[in-house]
C-alpha positions in Angstrom: -4.7 4.0 5.7 -2.2 3.9 8.5 -2.8 1.3 11.2 -2.3 3.1 14.6 -1.1 0.8 17.4 -0.6 3.4 20.2 -1.0 7.2 20.3 -0.8 10.0 22.8 0.5 13.6 22.9 4.1 12.4 22.8 4.2 9.2 20.7 2.7 7.6 17.6 3.2 3.9 17.1 2.1 2.4 13.8 2.3 -0.7 11.8 4.6 -0.1 8.8 3.3 -1.8 5.7 5.7 -3.9 3.7 7.5 -2.3 0.7 6.8 1.2 2.0 10.0 3.3 2.7 10.3 4.8 6.1 11.1 8.2 4.7 11.2 9.8 1.2 13.7 8.3 -1.2 14.6 8.5 -4.9 11.8 6.1 -5.8 9.2 8.7 -5.2 6.9 6.2 -3.5 4.7 7.3 -0.6 6.7 7.0 2.6 5.6 6.2 6.1 6.9 9.4 7.7 4.8 11.6 5.5 1.8 9.3 5.6 1.9 9.6 9.4 2.2 13.4 9.3 -0.8 13.5 7.0 -2.7 11.3 9.5 -1.9 13.7 12.4 -2.7 16.8 10.2 -6.1 15.4 9.3 -7.1 14.0 12.7 -6.2 17.1 14.7 -6.8 19.7 12.1 -3.2 21.0 12.2 -2.3 23.4 9.4 1.1 23.5 7.8 4.0 21.3 8.6 3.6 18.7 11.3 6.5 17.7 13.5 7.2 14.0 13.7 10.6 12.7 14.9 12.1 9.6 13.2 14.2 7.8 15.8 14.7 4.3 14.2 14.2 2.6 10.8 13.1 -0.6 9.1 14.3 -1.9 5.8 11.8 -1.1 3.0 10.6 -4.8 2.5 10.1 -5.3 6.2 6.8 -4.6 8.0 5.8 -4.2 11.6 5.8 -1.9 14.5 7.5 1.5 14.5 7.4 4.4 17.0 7.6 8.1 16.0 8.0 11.0 18.4 5.4 13.8 18.3 7.7 16.3 20.1 11.4 17.1 20.0 11.7 16.3 23.7 10.1 12.8 23.1 12.5 12.3 20.1 15.5 13.1 22.2 14.5 10.8 25.0 13.6 7.9 22.7 16.9 8.3 21.0 18.6 8.1 24.4 16.5 4.9 25.1 17.8 3.4 21.9 21.4 4.4 22.7 21.2 2.8 26.2 19.3 -0.2 25.0 16.3 0.7 27.2 14.2 0.4 24.0 13.8 -3.4 23.3 13.1 -4.6 19.8 11.7 -8.1 19.0 11.4 -9.5 15.5 9.9 -12.7 14.1 11.5 -14.4 11.1 11.2 -17.6 9.1 14.6 -19.1 8.1 15.3 -21.1 5.0 16.8 -24.2 6.8 17.0 -24.9 10.5 19.5 -23.0 12.7 22.1 -25.3 14.3 21.0 -24.5 17.9 17.4 -24.0 19.3 18.6 -20.7 20.9 21.8 -18.8 20.8 23.5 -15.4 20.9 25.0 -14.4 17.6 27.9 -11.9 17.5 29.6 -10.7 14.3 31.4 -7.7 12.9 29.7 -6.2 9.9 30.8 -4.0 7.0 28.6 -2.2 4.5 29.4 -2.0 0.8 27.8 1.3 -0.2 28.2 0.5 -3.9 25.9 -2.5 -3.7 24.0 -1.5 -0.6 24.8 -4.9 1.0 26.4 -5.9 4.3 28.9 -8.7 4.9 30.5 -10.4 7.9 34.2 -9.4 8.3 37.0 -10.2 10.6 36.7 -9.6 14.4 37.4 -6.0 15.3 36.7 -4.6 11.8 33.4 -2.9 10.9 30.6 -2.6 13.5 29.8 -5.1 16.2 26.4 -6.8 15.8 24.7 -8.8 18.5 21.4 -10.6 18.6 19.8 -13.5 20.4 17.2 -15.8 19.1 15.1 -18.9 19.9 13.2 -21.2 17.7 9.5 -21.1 18.3 8.5 -23.8 15.8 9.9 -25.8 12.9 9.2 -28.1 10.1 11.5 -30.0 7.7 12.6 -26.9 5.8 11.9 -23.8 7.8 12.0 -22.5 11.4 10.0 -19.7 13.0 12.4 -17.7 15.2 11.9 -15.0 17.7 14.8 -12.5 17.6 15.9 -9.9 20.2 18.2 -7.2 18.9 21.0 -5.9 21.1 22.4 -3.7 18.3 20.6 -2.1 15.4 22.9 -2.4 12.4 21.7 -2.2 8.8 20.5 -5.6 7.5 21.8 -7.2 10.7 19.3 -10.0 11.1 19.4 -10.9 7.4 23.2 -11.0 7.2 23.8 -12.8 10.5 21.4 -15.6 9.7 22.5 -15.9 6.0 26.2 -16.1 7.1 25.3 -19.3 9.1 23.6 -21.0 6.1 20.0 -20.2 7.2 19.0 -17.0 5.3 15.5 -15.6 5.7 12.8 -17.0 3.4 12.4 -14.7 0.3 15.4 -12.4 1.2 16.2 -11.1 -2.3 19.6 -9.8 -1.2 21.1 -12.6 1.0 19.2 -15.8 0.0 20.3 -17.4 -3.3 17.2 -19.5 -3.3 14.8 -16.6 -2.6 11.4 -16.7 -4.4 9.5 -13.7 -5.5 7.4 -13.4 -2.4 7.8 -11.1 0.6 10.8 -11.4 2.9 9.8 -13.4 6.1 11.0 -10.8 8.6 8.6 -8.8 10.8 9.1 -6.1 13.5 7.0 -7.9 16.2 7.3 -5.9 19.4 8.7 -2.7 20.9 9.0 -2.0 24.6 10.4 1.2 26.1 10.0 3.7 28.9 7.5 6.4 28.0 9.6 9.6 27.3 7.5 11.6 29.7 5.7 9.4 32.2 8.5 6.7 32.3 5.9 4.0 32.4 6.6 1.0 30.2 5.1 1.1 26.8 4.6 -2.3 25.1 3.4 -2.3 21.5 2.9 -5.4 19.3 2.2 -6.0 15.6 1.2 -9.5 14.6 3.0 -11.0 11.5 1.0 -11.9 8.4 -1.0 -15.1 8.3 0.3 -15.9 4.8 3.0 -18.3 3.5 5.5 -19.0 5.0 4.2 -17.7 8.3 1.2 -20.0 8.2 3.3 -23.1 8.0 3.4 -23.3 11.8 -0.2 -23.7 12.7 -1.1 -20.1 13.5 1.4 -19.7 16.4 
């Protein structure tokens, strides 16, 4: 069952479950795009194919808020909001280790290795520029709960930028050598953007799980 966070004639905002691909892939697993299409088809009795525009993505192991466009006009305008940074993305993460500074802006150049589907930091000017800002919300001896604001949306960006500074995300199987078998501690927490038709600000939030390691910080 899809958890709907916001819905109107132009938009569908939902909570992506962890380990569900955003769109169909070679695994053959149920994907979020088709699950959302099925939801609209059933709720509104729409026969045949349902239009739903995919304008951004989340890595398969990451859960949290996503927005889909219910019309091509909405898709075009949401894509423009992403391009102009009018669409704001906020993530929450738990780091393995404590970042050096309580808050900072991280800027790197990233390159993707398509053979291994991994990303790495490269020399300045090579690859694609990646920028994010973060602040520590809470900490203990081993972990920090951080709020992250993305300025660019590069593949694996948050995971790679923190890992390259010695504080990878808890349970990140790709970039944390000490990762356990649990779920990666990264969550798409908030989206804020101008409505593609009314232009009013839409703010949508998805609360991260209350399980380890998130629950180490007293339910903040």
